[in-house]
KEKE-3310 file (N, C-alpha, C; in steps of 0.2 Angstrom, whole numbers, plus 5000, padded with zeros to 4 digits):
npx = (4818:4821:4819:4814:4800:4784:4778:4764:4763:4768:4761:4753:4742:4744:4756:4751:4742:4750:4757:4747:4743:4754:4753:4740:4744:4754:4746:4740:4748:4757:4771:4776:4779:4793:4798:4793:4800:4813:4811:4810:4822:4830:4825:4828:4842:4843:4838:4847:4859:4854:4854:4867:4878:4873:4872:4885:4890:4882:4887:4899:4896:4889:4899:4911:4917:4928:4926:4931:4931:4918:4912:4919:4915:4902:4893:4897:4897:4884:4879:4885:4879:4866:4867:4872:4861:4851:4857:4857:4844:4834:4839:4840:4827:4821:4812:4817:4822:4819:4824:4812:4803:4802:4789:4781:4781:4773:4777:4784:4796:4798:4806:4799:4803:4797:4792:4792:4783:4778:4791:4802:4815:4829:4841:4859:4870:4883:4887:4877:4871:4874:4871:4857:4853:4857:4850:4838:4839:4840:4827:4818:4822:4818:4804:4797:4788:4793:4796:4806:4817:4828:4844:4845:4855:4863:4858:4859:4862:4851:4841:4844:4842:4828:4824:4828:4821:4809:4804:4797:4780:4772:4765:4772:4786:4792:4798:4801:4805:4813:4816:4818:4804:4798:4804:4799:4785:4785:4789:4779:4770:4765:4776:4782:4795:4810:4824:4838:4851:4863:4865:4868:4859:4847:4845:4840:4828:4822:4821:4813:4801:4798:4796:4784:4775:4780:4789:4802:4819:4833:4848:4861:4873:4886:4903:4918:4934:4947:4965:4977:4994:5007:5024:5028:5023:5021:5027:5026:5016:5006:5004:5000:4988:4981:4980:4973:4960:4957:4956:4948:4933:4934:4936:4924:4917:4909:4917:4930:4947:4949:4958:4975:4983:4999:5014:5028:5040:5039:5033:5038:5042:5031:5023:5031:5029:5016:5014:5021:5012:5001:5006:5007:5017)
npy = (4813:4798:4784:4769:4771:4778:4794:4805:4813:4806:4795:4782:4787:4802:4803:4799:4809:4820:4818:4818:4831:4837:4832:4838:4851:4852:4849:4861:4868:4878:4877:4875:4886:4896:4907:4906:4895:4900:4909:4901:4895:4905:4909:4897:4899:4910:4906:4896:4904:4912:4902:4897:4898:4890:4878:4875:4873:4862:4852:4850:4844:4832:4826:4831:4840:4853:4871:4875:4863:4859:4869:4868:4855:4854:4866:4876:4870:4868:4881:4885:4877:4881:4894:4891:4884:4894:4902:4894:4889:4894:4890:4876:4873:4876:4872:4860:4859:4846:4834:4830:4816:4810:4805:4813:4825:4841:4844:4851:4846:4845:4843:4844:4848:4841:4842:4828:4827:4824:4821:4810:4812:4804:4805:4803:4800:4804:4815:4825:4837:4842:4831:4831:4843:4845:4836:4841:4854:4851:4846:4857:4865:4858:4859:4852:4845:4841:4828:4827:4816:4816:4810:4801:4798:4809:4819:4833:4840:4837:4843:4857:4857:4855:4867:4876:4872:4875:4887:4885:4880:4865:4859:4860:4858:4847:4841:4825:4816:4802:4785:4768:4763:4775:4777:4765:4768:4779:4774:4766:4774:4781:4789:4800:4800:4794:4798:4792:4791:4781:4765:4749:4739:4746:4752:4742:4739:4751:4751:4739:4743:4754:4748:4743:4753:4756:4767:4778:4778:4785:4779:4780:4772:4771:4764:4756:4763:4764:4770:4774:4773:4776:4773:4786:4795:4810:4807:4812:4822:4814:4805:4815:4819:4807:4804:4815:4813:4801:4803:4814:4820:4811:4799:4795:4795:4791:4790:4789:4785:4767:4757:4755:4754:4752:4755:4744:4750:4762:4760:4758:4771:4779:4774:4778:4792:4793:4790:4800:4811:4808:4808:4813:4819)
npz = (4952:4960:4962:4954:4950:4945:4946:4950:4939:4929:4924:4914:4908:4909:4901:4889:4887:4886:4874:4865:4866:4860:4847:4844:4844:4834:4823:4821:4814:4817:4820:4807:4801:4796:4802:4815:4819:4819:4829:4840:4841:4844:4856:4864:4864:4871:4884:4887:4889:4900:4910:4910:4920:4930:4924:4921:4934:4937:4928:4934:4946:4941:4933:4936:4928:4922:4921:4908:4901:4902:4894:4881:4877:4879:4881:4872:4860:4858:4857:4845:4836:4836:4831:4818:4813:4813:4803:4792:4790:4781:4769:4771:4772:4760:4745:4734:4717:4705:4693:4680:4675:4659:4655:4663:4658:4653:4666:4682:4694:4712:4728:4743:4760:4774:4792:4804:4815:4830:4840:4849:4860:4868:4879:4884:4899:4898:4890:4895:4892:4879:4871:4873:4868:4855:4846:4849:4844:4830:4829:4831:4821:4810:4812:4821:4835:4852:4864:4878:4885:4897:4904:4920:4927:4928:4936:4941:4930:4922:4929:4927:4913:4913:4918:4908:4897:4901:4896:4885:4880:4885:4876:4865:4867:4879:4894:4901:4916:4923:4928:4922:4921:4917:4905:4898:4898:4890:4878:4874:4868:4852:4843:4830:4826:4833:4843:4849:4861:4868:4877:4870:4874:4879:4867:4858:4864:4861:4847:4846:4851:4843:4831:4831:4828:4816:4817:4812:4817:4825:4831:4842:4847:4851:4849:4841:4840:4831:4831:4819:4817:4807:4801:4796:4804:4815:4830:4843:4842:4838:4849:4859:4853:4853:4867:4871:4865:4871:4885:4887:4894:4904:4897:4893:4880:4864:4853:4857:4857:4855:4853:4846:4831:4826:4818:4819:4820:4826:4838:4852:4854:4853:4864:4875:4873:4875:4888:4894:4891:4900:4912:4929:4935)
capx = (4815:4827:4817:4811:4793:4780:4775:4758:4764:4771:4757:4752:4737:4747:4760:4747:4739:4755:4759:4741:4743:4759:4750:4735:4748:4757:4741:4738:4753:4761:4778:4778:4782:4800:4798:4791:4806:4819:4810:4811:4829:4833:4822:4832:4849:4843:4837:4854:4863:4852:4856:4874:4882:4870:4874:4892:4890:4879:4891:4904:4893:4888:4904:4917:4920:4930:4923:4934:4929:4910:4911:4921:4912:4894:4889:4900:4895:4876:4878:4887:4874:4860:4869:4872:4854:4848:4860:4856:4837:4831:4842:4839:4820:4819:4810:4823:4820:4822:4822:4805:4803:4799:4782:4777:4781:4778:4777:4790:4796:4801:4806:4797:4805:4791:4793:4789:4778:4780:4797:4805:4823:4831:4849:4863:4873:4890:4887:4870:4868:4875:4867:4850:4851:4859:4845:4832:4840:4838:4820:4815:4824:4814:4797:4794:4787:4797:4796:4813:4819:4835:4847:4844:4862:4866:4852:4860:4861:4844:4837:4845:4839:4821:4823:4829:4816:4802:4802:4792:4774:4773:4762:4777:4792:4791:4803:4799:4811:4812:4820:4816:4797:4796:4806:4795:4779:4786:4790:4772:4766:4767:4779:4783:4802:4813:4831:4840:4858:4864:4867:4865:4853:4841:4844:4837:4821:4819:4820:4808:4795:4797:4794:4776:4772:4784:4792:4809:4823:4841:4851:4868:4875:4894:4907:4925:4937:4955:4969:4982:5000:5012:5031:5029:5019:5025:5025:5025:5010:5001:5003:4996:4981:4977:4978:4967:4954:4955:4955:4943:4927:4935:4936:4917:4915:4908:4922:4936:4951:4949:4965:4980:4987:5005:5020:5032:5046:5038:5029:5040:5043:5024:5021:5034:5026:5009:5015:5023:5006:4997:5010:5005:5024)
capy = (4806:4794:4777:4766:4772:4783:4799:4807:4817:4802:4790:4781:4792:4808:4803:4799:4816:4825:4816:4820:4838:4839:4831:4843:4858:4851:4849:4868:4871:4884:4875:4875:4893:4897:4913:4903:4890:4905:4912:4896:4894:4911:4908:4892:4902:4915:4902:4893:4910:4913:4897:4895:4897:4884:4872:4873:4870:4855:4847:4849:4840:4826:4823:4834:4844:4860:4876:4875:4857:4860:4874:4866:4849:4854:4872:4880:4866:4870:4888:4885:4873:4886:4899:4888:4883:4901:4905:4889:4887:4896:4886:4869:4871:4878:4867:4858:4857:4839:4832:4828:4810:4812:4804:4818:4832:4846:4846:4852:4842:4848:4840:4848:4845:4842:4839:4822:4829:4823:4816:4808:4812:4801:4807:4799:4804:4806:4822:4826:4843:4842:4826:4833:4849:4844:4833:4846:4860:4849:4845:4863:4868:4855:4861:4847:4846:4836:4826:4826:4811:4816:4805:4802:4797:4815:4823:4840:4843:4836:4849:4863:4856:4856:4874:4879:4870:4878:4893:4882:4877:4858:4856:4861:4855:4845:4836:4820:4814:4796:4779:4763:4763:4780:4775:4760:4771:4783:4770:4763:4778:4781:4795:4800:4799:4793:4799:4789:4790:4777:4759:4744:4736:4750:4754:4736:4740:4757:4748:4734:4747:4758:4744:4741:4758:4758:4773:4778:4780:4786:4775:4781:4767:4770:4760:4755:4768:4763:4775:4771:4777:4773:4775:4793:4800:4814:4802:4816:4825:4808:4803:4820:4819:4801:4804:4820:4810:4796:4805:4819:4818:4805:4793:4793:4797:4786:4790:4789:4779:4761:4753:4758:4750:4756:4752:4742:4754:4768:4758:4760:4779:4781:4772:4783:4799:4793:4790:4807:4815:4806:4808:4819:4822)
capz = (4953:4962:4962:4948:4950:4941:4950:4947:4933:4924:4923:4907:4906:4908:4896:4883:4886:4884:4867:4861:4866:4855:4841:4842:4842:4828:4818:4820:4808:4819:4819:4800:4799:4797:4807:4821:4821:4821:4836:4845:4842:4848:4863:4867:4865:4877:4890:4889:4892:4907:4915:4909:4926:4934:4920:4922:4941:4937:4925:4939:4951:4938:4929:4938:4922:4924:4917:4902:4898:4901:4888:4875:4875:4879:4880:4866:4854:4857:4855:4838:4832:4836:4826:4812:4811:4811:4797:4786:4790:4775:4763:4772:4771:4753:4741:4729:4710:4703:4686:4679:4671:4652:4655:4667:4655:4654:4673:4685:4700:4717:4734:4749:4766:4779:4798:4806:4819:4837:4841:4856:4861:4874:4879:4889:4905:4897:4888:4896:4890:4872:4867:4873:4864:4848:4842:4849:4839:4824:4829:4831:4815:4805:4813:4825:4842:4855:4871:4880:4891:4898:4908:4927:4930:4928:4938:4942:4923:4920:4933:4923:4907:4914:4919:4902:4892:4904:4892:4880:4882:4885:4870:4859:4869:4886:4898:4906:4919:4927:4926:4917:4920:4913:4898:4895:4897:4884:4872:4873:4864:4845:4841:4823:4826:4840:4843:4855:4862:4874:4877:4865:4877:4878:4860:4856:4867:4857:4841:4846:4853:4838:4825:4832:4825:4810:4818:4811:4823:4825:4837:4842:4852:4852:4844:4842:4836:4831:4829:4815:4817:4803:4802:4794:4809:4820:4836:4849:4841:4838:4856:4862:4851:4855:4874:4872:4863:4875:4892:4887:4897:4908:4893:4892:4873:4860:4848:4860:4854:4859:4852:4841:4826:4826:4815:4824:4821:4831:4844:4858:4855:4854:4871:4879:4872:4878:4895:4895:4891:4905:4918:4934:4938)
cpx = (4821:4826:4814:4803:4790:4777:4768:4758:4767:4767:4756:4747:4740:4752:4757:4744:4744:4757:4753:4741:4748:4756:4745:4739:4751:4752:4739:4742:4757:4769:4781:4781:4789:4802:4797:4797:4812:4818:4811:4818:4832:4831:4826:4839:4848:4842:4843:4858:4861:4854:4863:4878:4880:4872:4881:4893:4887:4883:4897:4902:4892:4894:4911:4921:4922:4926:4925:4931:4921:4909:4913:4917:4905:4891:4891:4897:4887:4875:4880:4882:4868:4861:4869:4865:4850:4851:4858:4848:4833:4833:4840:4831:4817:4817:4816:4820:4823:4820:4816:4806:4799:4791:4778:4777:4775:4778:4783:4790:4800:4801:4804:4799:4800:4794:4790:4783:4780:4785:4799:4812:4825:4839:4852:4866:4880:4891:4879:4867:4868:4871:4859:4849:4852:4853:4838:4833:4838:4830:4816:4816:4819:4806:4793:4792:4791:4796:4804:4814:4826:4838:4846:4850:4866:4861:4853:4859:4854:4840:4838:4842:4831:4820:4823:4823:4809:4800:4798:4786:4775:4770:4767:4784:4791:4797:4799:4805:4809:4816:4817:4808:4795:4798:4801:4788:4779:4786:4784:4768:4769:4770:4781:4791:4805:4821:4834:4848:4859:4867:4864:4859:4847:4839:4839:4829:4818:4817:4814:4801:4793:4794:4787:4772:4775:4787:4799:4813:4830:4844:4858:4870:4882:4897:4914:4929:4945:4958:4975:4988:5005:5019:5033:5026:5024:5023:5023:5018:5004:4999:4999:4989:4977:4975:4973:4961:4952:4953:4950:4936:4928:4935:4929:4914:4915:4914:4929:4940:4951:4955:4969:4983:4993:5010:5025:5039:5045:5034:5031:5041:5036:5021:5024:5031:5019:5009:5017:5016:5001:5000:5008:5011:5025)
cpy = (4801:4786:4775:4766:4777:4788:4801:4810:4812:4795:4788:4786:4799:4809:4803:4806:4821:4824:4819:4827:4841:4838:4836:4850:4857:4852:4856:4871:4876:4883:4874:4881:4894:4902:4910:4898:4895:4908:4907:4895:4899:4911:4903:4895:4906:4911:4899:4898:4911:4908:4894:4893:4891:4878:4870:4870:4863:4850:4846:4844:4833:4822:4826:4837:4851:4865:4876:4868:4857:4864:4871:4859:4849:4861:4876:4877:4868:4877:4889:4882:4878:4891:4897:4886:4889:4903:4900:4887:4888:4892:4879:4868:4873:4872:4866:4856:4850:4838:4829:4822:4813:4811:4809:4825:4834:4849:4848:4848:4845:4843:4845:4845:4846:4839:4832:4823:4829:4818:4815:4808:4810:4802:4803:4804:4807:4813:4824:4832:4843:4837:4826:4838:4849:4841:4838:4851:4857:4848:4851:4866:4865:4856:4856:4849:4840:4835:4824:4821:4811:4811:4806:4801:4804:4820:4830:4843:4843:4842:4855:4863:4858:4864:4878:4878:4873:4884:4891:4879:4869:4855:4857:4857:4853:4840:4831:4816:4807:4791:4774:4763:4769:4779:4771:4763:4775:4779:4766:4767:4779:4788:4794:4799:4798:4794:4797:4788:4786:4770:4754:4741:4740:4752:4748:4737:4746:4754:4743:4738:4751:4754:4743:4747:4760:4765:4773:4781:4782:4784:4777:4777:4766:4766:4759:4760:4767:4770:4771:4776:4773:4776:4782:4798:4804:4810:4806:4819:4819:4806:4808:4820:4813:4802:4810:4817:4805:4798:4811:4816:4811:4798:4791:4797:4792:4785:4791:4784:4773:4757:4757:4753:4754:4752:4750:4746:4760:4766:4760:4767:4781:4779:4777:4790:4799:4793:4797:4812:4813:4806:4814:4822:4829)
cpz = (4954:4962:4955:4949:4946:4946:4947:4941:4927:4923:4916:4904:4904:4902:4889:4882:4883:4876:4863:4861:4861:4848:4839:4840:4836:4822:4816:4814:4811:4818:4812:4798:4801:4802:4814:4823:4823:4828:4841:4846:4846:4855:4867:4868:4871:4884:4892:4892:4899:4912:4914:4915:4930:4930:4921:4929:4941:4933:4929:4943:4948:4936:4931:4932:4925:4919:4910:4898:4897:4895:4882:4872:4876:4877:4873:4860:4852:4854:4847:4834:4831:4831:4819:4809:4809:4805:4791:4785:4784:4769:4764:4771:4764:4749:4735:4722:4708:4696:4685:4674:4664:4652:4658:4663:4652:4662:4676:4692:4705:4723:4740:4755:4772:4786:4799:4810:4826:4838:4848:4856:4868:4874:4885:4894:4903:4894:4889:4893:4882:4868:4869:4868:4857:4844:4843:4845:4832:4823:4828:4824:4809:4806:4817:4832:4845:4862:4872:4886:4892:4903:4916:4931:4931:4930:4939:4935:4921:4923:4929:4916:4907:4915:4912:4897:4895:4900:4887:4883:4881:4879:4864:4861:4877:4888:4902:4909:4923:4924:4921:4916:4916:4906:4894:4894:4891:4878:4870:4868:4857:4844:4833:4821:4833:4839:4849:4855:4868:4873:4872:4868:4877:4871:4856:4858:4863:4850:4841:4847:4846:4832:4825:4828:4818:4811:4817:4817:4821:4831:4836:4848:4853:4847:4846:4837:4837:4829:4825:4815:4813:4805:4800:4799:4813:4827:4842:4848:4841:4845:4860:4860:4853:4862:4875:4871:4868:4882:4892:4890:4901:4904:4891:4885:4868:4855:4851:4858:4858:4858:4846:4837:4824:4822:4820:4825:4825:4837:4850:4859:4856:4861:4876:4879:4876:4886:4898:4896:4897:4912:4923:4937:4936)
residu = (MET:THR:THR:ASP:THR:LEU:ASN:LYS:ASP:GLN:THR:THR:GLU:ASN:ILE:GLN:THR:LEU:VAL:GLN:LYS:GLN:ARG:ASP:PHE:PHE:ALA:LYS:GLY:GLU:SER:LEU:SER:ILE:ALA:PHE:ARG:LYS:GLU:GLN:LEU:GLN:LYS:LEU:TYR:SER:ALA:ILE:LYS:THR:TYR:GLU:SER:GLU:LEU:ILE:GLN:ALA:LEU:LYS:ILE:ASP:LEU:ASN:LYS:SER:ASP:PHE:GLU:ALA:TYR:ILE:THR:GLU:ILE:GLY:LEU:VAL:TYR:ASP:GLU:ILE:LYS:LEU:MET:LEU:LYS:LYS:ILE:ASP:LYS:LEU:THR:LYS:PRO:ARG:ARG:MET:LYS:THR:PRO:ILE:MET:ALA:SER:PRO:ALA:LYS:SER:TYR:VAL:TYR:LYS:GLU:PRO:TYR:GLY:CYS:VAL:LEU:ILE:MET:SER:PRO:TRP:ASN:TYR:PRO:PHE:GLN:LEU:THR:MET:MET:PRO:LEU:ILE:GLY:ALA:ILE:THR:ALA:GLY:ASN:CYS:ALA:VAL:ILE:LYS:PRO:ALA:THR:ASP:SER:MET:ALA:THR:THR:GLU:VAL:ILE:THR:LYS:ILE:LEU:ALA:VAL:PHE:ASP:GLU:GLU:TYR:ILE:ALA:VAL:VAL:VAL:GLY:HIS:ARG:LEU:VAL:THR:LYS:GLU:LEU:LEU:GLU:ASN:LYS:PHE:ASP:TYR:ILE:PHE:PHE:THR:GLY:SER:THR:THR:VAL:GLY:LYS:LEU:VAL:MET:GLU:LYS:ALA:SER:ARG:HIS:LEU:THR:PRO:VAL:THR:LEU:GLU:LEU:GLY:GLY:LYS:SER:PRO:CYS:ILE:VAL:ASP:GLU:THR:ALA:ASP:VAL:ALA:LEU:SER:ALA:LYS:ARG:ILE:MET:TRP:GLY:LYS:LEU:LEU:ASN:ALA:GLY:GLN:THR:CYS:VAL:ALA:PRO:ASP:TYR:ILE:LEU:VAL:HIS:GLU:SER:VAL:LYS:ASP:ALA:LEU:ILE:GLU:GLN:MET:LYS:LYS:TYR:ILE:SER:THR:ASP)
# end
């Protein structure tokens, strides 16, 4: 979708129907099974493997990423996260014994970890694959259903994400694509949790809409990231690492170095080394 309009599959009624279908599916309790969650994580891993080459091409189209950068900043991290969740899911979901207040003796106390239900995941364009899949992996591991709203400024990657997630029934995991009006329509619905990564402006809108339903949110809106270089630092190594962090993904990283606090005794040497690492000569 390239214009700020709603197509026939993204009307208010159809989005409401989609959310209700996920609520109905969640109410059946299928996603509560640990075996079910593991199966879905494995299914996601296999689907990514199937479309890995297309995904690399899409990241090249959208962000001009090399094969190496696409893998280390997006795809490889997602594979590792799935493997980690498969390894840790039994421990993460296990009830935890707690101290029992004396007034409740001789009872025993436990904390049981329960999924929220139907969650909305809204991802940005700068890491369009990684920042879509990472929260989704968490949602699957925790036993939730999910509606995914990927970025439209990285449309080639969004199209591959849609192919990957087509392995799931939409009553469990669904993708909704579109611009501002689609985002607005989604936020009019009541979700049980919203995970948003993007601009502060849209983050405020998400918070406002979520507050009407008392929906908990995670907002990742970027920030300012200083580097501190004192007089004892290895100047050449510091310069190399600072420039790597700054220029990775063309600088479009929320934790990329924004400014440097450097001791005056090594300031000039640091600047020269930084110039060296960004030189094309």
